[in-house]
MARBA-3410 file (N, C-alpha, C, O; in Angstrom, 1 decimal):
119
-11.4,-29.2,13.0,-10.4,-29.3,12.0,-9.7,-28.0,11.9,-10.3,-26.9,11.8 ~ -8.4,-28.0,11.8,-7.6,-26.8,11.7,-7.4,-26.4,10.3,-7.0,-27.3,9.4 ~ -7.6,-25.1,10.0,-7.4,-24.6,8.6,-6.0,-24.3,8.5,-5.4,-23.6,9.3 ~ -5.4,-24.7,7.3,-4.0,-24.4,7.0,-4.1,-23.2,6.0,-4.7,-23.4,4.9 ~ -3.4,-22.2,6.2,-3.3,-21.0,5.4,-1.9,-21.0,4.7,-0.9,-21.0,5.4
-1.9,-20.9,3.4,-0.7,-20.8,2.6,-0.1,-19.4,2.8,-0.8,-18.4,2.6 ~ 1.1,-19.3,3.2,1.8,-18.0,3.3,2.6,-17.7,2.1,3.2,-18.6,1.5 ~ 2.7,-16.5,1.6,3.5,-16.1,0.4,4.5,-15.1,0.8,4.4,-14.3,1.7 ~ 5.7,-15.2,0.1,6.7,-14.2,0.3,6.4,-13.0,-0.7,5.6,-13.1,-1.6 ~ 7.1,-11.9,-0.4,7.0,-10.8,-1.3,7.4,-11.2,-2.8,6.8,-10.8,-3.7
8.5,-11.9,-2.9,8.9,-12.4,-4.2,7.9,-13.2,-4.9,7.6,-13.0,-6.1 ~ 7.3,-14.1,-4.2,6.2,-15.0,-4.8,5.0,-14.1,-5.2,4.4,-14.3,-6.3 ~ 4.7,-13.2,-4.4,3.6,-12.2,-4.7,3.8,-11.5,-5.9,3.0,-11.3,-6.8 ~ 5.1,-10.9,-6.1,5.4,-10.2,-7.3,5.4,-11.1,-8.5,5.0,-10.6,-9.6 ~ 5.8,-12.3,-8.4,5.7,-13.3,-9.5,4.3,-13.5,-9.9,4.0,-13.6,-11.1
3.4,-13.6,-9.0,2.0,-13.8,-9.3,1.4,-12.5,-10.0,0.7,-12.6,-11.0 ~ 1.8,-11.4,-9.6,1.4,-10.1,-10.2,2.0,-10.1,-11.7,1.2,-9.8,-12.6 ~ 3.3,-10.4,-11.8,3.9,-10.3,-13.1,3.3,-11.3,-14.1,3.2,-11.1,-15.3 ~ 2.8,-12.5,-13.6,2.2,-13.5,-14.4,0.8,-13.2,-14.7,0.1,-13.9,-15.5 ~ 0.2,-12.2,-14.1,-1.2,-11.8,-14.4,-2.2,-12.5,-13.6,-3.4,-12.4,-13.8
-1.8,-13.3,-12.6,-2.7,-14.2,-11.8,-3.6,-13.3,-11.0,-4.8,-13.7,-10.8 ~ -3.2,-12.2,-10.6,-4.0,-11.3,-9.7,-4.5,-10.1,-10.4,-5.0,-9.1,-9.8 ~ -4.4,-10.0,-11.7,-4.8,-8.8,-12.5,-6.2,-8.4,-12.4,-6.5,-7.2,-12.5 ~ -7.1,-9.3,-12.1,-8.5,-8.9,-12.1,-9.0,-8.8,-10.6,-10.2,-8.8,-10.4 ~ -8.1,-8.7,-9.7,-8.5,-8.7,-8.3,-7.8,-7.5,-7.6,-6.6,-7.2,-7.9
-8.5,-6.8,-6.7,-7.9,-5.7,-5.9,-7.5,-6.3,-4.6,-8.3,-6.5,-3.6 ~ -6.2,-6.7,-4.5,-5.6,-7.3,-3.3,-4.3,-6.7,-2.8,-3.7,-5.9,-3.5 ~ -3.9,-7.0,-1.6,-2.6,-6.6,-1.1,-2.1,-7.8,-0.2,-2.9,-8.6,0.2 ~ -0.8,-7.8,0.0,-0.1,-8.8,0.8,0.0,-8.3,2.2,0.7,-7.3,2.4 ~ -0.6,-9.0,3.2,-0.5,-8.7,4.6,0.0,-9.9,5.4,-0.7,-10.9,5.5
1.2,-9.8,5.9,1.8,-10.9,6.7,1.7,-12.2,6.0,1.4,-13.2,6.6 ~ 2.1,-12.1,4.7,2.2,-13.3,3.9,0.9,-13.9,3.4,0.8,-14.9,2.7 ~ -0.2,-13.2,3.6,-1.5,-13.6,3.1,-2.1,-12.6,2.1,-1.9,-11.4,2.3 ~ -2.6,-13.1,1.0,-3.2,-12.2,0.0,-4.6,-11.9,0.4,-5.5,-12.8,0.6 ~ -4.9,-10.6,0.7,-6.2,-10.2,1.3,-6.9,-9.2,0.3,-6.3,-8.3,-0.3
-8.2,-9.4,0.1,-9.0,-8.6,-0.7,-9.1,-7.2,0.0,-9.2,-7.1,1.2 ~ -8.9,-6.1,-0.8,-9.0,-4.8,-0.3,-10.4,-4.3,-0.3,-11.3,-4.7,-1.1 ~ -10.8,-3.4,0.6,-12.1,-2.9,0.7,-12.3,-1.9,-0.4,-11.4,-1.3,-1.0 ~ -13.6,-1.9,-0.8,-14.0,-0.9,-1.9,-13.9,0.5,-1.4,-14.1,0.7,-0.2 ~ -13.6,1.4,-2.3,-13.4,2.8,-1.9,-14.6,3.6,-2.2,-15.0,3.7,-3.4
-15.3,4.1,-1.2,-16.5,4.9,-1.4,-16.2,6.3,-1.8,-15.0,6.7,-1.7 ~ -17.2,7.1,-2.1,-17.0,8.5,-2.5,-16.3,9.4,-1.5,-15.4,10.1,-1.8 ~ -16.8,9.3,-0.2,-16.1,10.2,0.8,-14.6,9.8,1.0,-13.8,10.7,1.2 ~ -14.3,8.5,0.9,-12.9,8.1,1.1,-12.1,8.6,-0.1,-11.0,9.1,0.1 ~ -12.6,8.4,-1.3,-11.9,8.9,-2.5,-11.7,10.4,-2.5,-10.6,10.9,-2.8
-12.7,11.1,-2.1,-12.6,12.6,-2.0,-11.6,13.0,-1.0,-10.7,13.8,-1.3 ~ -11.7,12.5,0.2,-10.8,12.9,1.3,-9.3,12.6,1.0,-8.5,13.4,1.2 ~ -9.1,11.4,0.5,-7.7,11.0,0.2,-7.1,11.8,-0.9,-6.0,12.2,-0.9 ~ -8.0,12.1,-1.9,-7.5,12.9,-3.0,-7.2,14.4,-2.6,-6.2,14.9,-3.0 ~ -8.1,15.0,-1.8,-7.9,16.3,-1.4,-6.6,16.4,-0.5,-5.8,17.3,-0.6
-6.5,15.5,0.4,-5.3,15.5,1.3,-4.0,15.3,0.5,-3.0,15.9,0.8 ~ -4.0,14.4,-0.5,-2.9,14.1,-1.3,-2.5,15.4,-2.1,-1.3,15.8,-2.1 ~ -3.4,16.1,-2.7,-3.2,17.3,-3.4,-2.6,18.4,-2.5,-1.6,19.0,-2.9 ~ -3.1,18.5,-1.3,-2.6,19.5,-0.4,-1.2,19.2,0.1,-0.3,20.1,0.1 ~ -1.0,18.0,0.4,0.4,17.6,0.9,1.4,17.7,-0.3,2.6,18.1,0.0
1.0,17.4,-1.5,1.9,17.5,-2.6,2.4,19.0,-2.8,3.6,19.2,-3.0 ~ 1.5,19.9,-2.6,1.8,21.3,-2.7,2.7,21.8,-1.5,3.7,22.5,-1.7 ~ 2.3,21.3,-0.3,3.0,21.7,0.9,4.4,21.2,0.9,5.3,21.9,1.4 ~ 4.6,20.0,0.4,5.9,19.3,0.6,6.7,19.2,-0.8,7.7,18.5,-0.8 ~ 6.3,19.9,-1.7,6.9,19.9,-3.1,8.4,20.0,-3.0,9.0,20.9,-2.4
9.1,19.0,-3.6,10.5,18.9,-3.6,11.2,18.3,-2.4,12.4,18.0,-2.4 ~ 10.4,18.2,-1.3,11.0,17.7,0.0,10.6,16.3,0.2,11.3,15.5,1.0 ~ 9.4,15.9,-0.3,8.9,14.5,-0.1,8.1,14.2,-1.3,7.6,15.0,-2.0 ~ 7.9,12.9,-1.5,7.0,12.4,-2.6,5.7,11.9,-2.0,5.8,11.2,-1.0 ~ 4.6,12.2,-2.6,3.3,11.8,-2.1,2.9,10.7,-3.0,2.7,10.8,-4.2
2.7,9.5,-2.4,2.2,8.3,-3.2,0.8,8.0,-2.7,0.6,7.7,-1.5 ~ -0.1,8.0,-3.6,-1.5,7.7,-3.3,-1.9,6.3,-3.7,-1.9,6.0,-4.9 ~ -2.3,5.5,-2.7,-2.8,4.1,-3.0,-1.8,3.3,-3.7,-2.1,2.6,-4.7 ~ -0.5,3.4,-3.4,0.6,2.6,-4.0,1.2,1.8,-2.9,1.2,2.1,-1.7 ~ 1.8,0.6,-3.3,2.4,-0.3,-2.3,3.6,0.3,-1.6,4.4,1.1,-2.1
3.8,-0.2,-0.3,5.0,0.0,0.4,5.4,-1.4,0.8,4.6,-2.3,0.9 ~ 6.7,-1.7,1.0,7.2,-3.0,1.3,7.7,-3.0,2.8,8.5,-2.2,3.2 ~ 7.1,-3.9,3.5,7.4,-4.1,5.0,8.1,-5.4,5.2,7.9,-6.3,4.4 ~ 9.0,-5.5,6.2,9.8,-6.7,6.4,9.0,-8.0,6.8,9.6,-9.0,6.9 ~ 7.7,-7.9,7.1,7.0,-9.1,7.6,6.1,-9.7,6.4,5.0,-10.1,6.6
6.7,-9.7,5.2,6.0,-10.2,4.0,4.7,-9.5,3.8,3.7,-10.1,3.6 ~ 4.8,-8.2,3.9,3.6,-7.4,3.6,3.9,-6.3,2.6,4.9,-5.7,2.6 ~ 2.9,-6.0,1.8,2.9,-4.9,0.8,1.5,-4.3,0.9,0.8,-4.4,-0.1 ~ 1.2,-3.6,2.0,-0.1,-2.9,2.0,0.0,-1.7,1.1,1.0,-1.2,0.6 ~ -1.2,-1.1,0.7,-1.3,0.0,-0.1,-2.1,1.1,0.7,-3.3,1.3,0.6
-1.3,1.9,1.5,-2.0,2.9,2.3,-2.6,4.0,1.4,-2.1,4.2,0.2 ~ -3.6,4.7,1.9,-4.2,5.7,1.1,-3.2,6.8,0.7,-3.2,7.2,-0.5 ~ -2.3,7.2,1.6,-1.3,8.2,1.3,0.0,7.7,2.0,0.0,7.4,3.2 ~ 1.1,7.7,1.3,2.4,7.5,1.9,3.3,8.7,1.5,3.4,9.0,0.3 ~ 3.8,9.3,2.5,4.8,10.4,2.3,6.2,9.8,2.4,6.5,9.3,3.5
6.9,9.8,1.3,8.2,9.1,1.3,9.3,10.0,0.8,9.1,11.1,0.3 ~ 10.5,9.5,1.0,11.7,10.2,0.5,11.6,10.3,-1.1,11.1,9.4,-1.7 ~ 12.0,11.4,-1.6,11.9,11.6,-3.1,13.1,11.0,-3.8,14.0,11.7,-4.2 ~ 13.1,9.7,-3.9,14.3,8.9,-4.5,14.2,8.8,-6.0,15.1,8.1,-6.6 ~ 13.2,9.3,-6.6,13.1,9.3,-8.1,13.0,7.9,-8.6,12.2,7.1,-8.2
13.9,7.6,-9.6,13.9,6.3,-10.3,14.1,5.1,-9.4,13.9,4.0,-9.9 ~ 14.6,5.3,-8.2,14.9,4.1,-7.4,13.6,3.3,-7.1,13.7,2.1,-7.0 ~ 12.5,4.0,-7.1,11.2,3.3,-6.9,10.8,2.5,-8.1,9.7,1.8,-8.1 ~ 11.5,2.5,-9.2,11.3,1.6,-10.3,11.8,0.2,-10.0,11.3,-0.8,-10.5 ~ 12.7,0.1,-9.0,13.3,-1.1,-8.6,12.7,-1.7,-7.4,12.6,-3.0,-7.3
12.1,-0.9,-6.5,11.4,-1.4,-5.3,10.4,-0.4,-4.8,10.6,0.8,-5.1 ~ 9.4,-0.8,-4.1,8.5,0.1,-3.4,9.3,0.7,-2.2,10.3,0.1,-1.8 ~ 8.8,1.8,-1.7,9.4,2.3,-0.5,9.5,1.3,0.7,8.5,0.6,1.0 ~ 10.6,1.3,1.3,10.8,0.5,2.5,10.6,1.4,3.8,10.4,2.6,3.6 ~ 10.5,0.8,4.9,10.2,1.6,6.1,11.2,2.8,6.3,10.7,3.8,6.7
12.4,2.6,6.0,13.4,3.7,6.1,13.2,4.8,5.1,13.7,5.9,5.3 ~ 12.4,4.6,4.1,12.1,5.6,3.1,10.8,6.4,3.4,10.5,7.4,2.8 ~ 10.0,5.9,4.4,8.7,6.4,4.7,8.8,7.4,5.9,9.3,7.2,6.9 ~ 8.2,8.6,5.6,8.0,9.6,6.6,6.7,9.5,7.4,6.7,9.6,8.6 ~ 5.6,9.2,6.7,4.3,9.2,7.3,3.4,8.5,6.4,3.4,8.5,5.2
2.4,7.7,7.0,1.4,7.0,6.3,0.0,7.5,6.8,-0.2,7.8,8.0 ~ -0.9,7.6,5.8,-2.3,8.0,6.2,-3.2,7.0,5.6,-3.1,6.6,4.4 ~ -4.1,6.5,6.4,-5.1,5.5,6.0,-6.4,5.9,6.5,-6.7,6.1,7.7 ~ -7.4,6.1,5.6,-8.7,6.4,5.9,-9.4,5.1,6.1,-9.4,4.2,5.3 ~ -10.1,5.0,7.3,-10.8,3.7,7.6,-12.1,4.0,8.2,-12.3,4.9,9.0
-13.1,3.1,7.9,-14.4,3.1,8.5,-14.7,1.7,8.8,-14.5,1.2,9.9 ~ -15.1,0.9,7.8,-15.4,-0.5,8.0,-14.2,-1.3,8.1,-14.2,-2.4,8.6 ~ -13.0,-0.8,7.6,-11.8,-1.6,7.6,-10.8,-1.2,8.8,-9.7,-1.6,8.8 ~ -11.3,-0.5,9.7,-10.5,0.0,10.8,-9.7,-1.1,11.6,-8.5,-1.0,11.8 ~ -10.4,-2.1,11.9,-9.8,-3.2,12.7,-8.6,-3.8,11.9,-7.5,-4.0,12.4
-8.9,-4.1,10.6,-7.8,-4.7,9.8,-6.6,-3.7,9.6,-5.5,-4.1,9.7 ~ -7.0,-2.4,9.4,-5.9,-1.4,9.2,-5.0,-1.2,10.4,-3.9,-1.0,10.2 ~ -5.6,-1.4,11.6,-4.8,-1.2,12.8,-3.8,-2.3,13.0,-2.8,-2.2,13.7 ~ -4.1,-3.5,12.4,-3.2,-4.6,12.6,-2.0,-4.4,11.7,-1.1,-5.3,11.7
END
């Protein structure tokens, strides 16, 4: 028997978030599928926090450091990388998450989630 998977668009995903349907779940949209995110252990939290603080000081005024915030990709995906270094567009990010053209560099810490993260 073939399993049928429902695919979601970014707009549909945002409407679910706005309606509170996903408020009690830690998920992200990957290639149109809503996927549970891995739990963040202490080493992961420490490393991403330290790196984010360092990069914020190093790149102050030249780039924005977003920690564990969504980015929007054209394949119906809104992953939440550990760190995204993006253009400092200010209030524009109130209207949309950074698009690929706004992103300078992504950092993802992975151990058990490495295979998923590489896709």
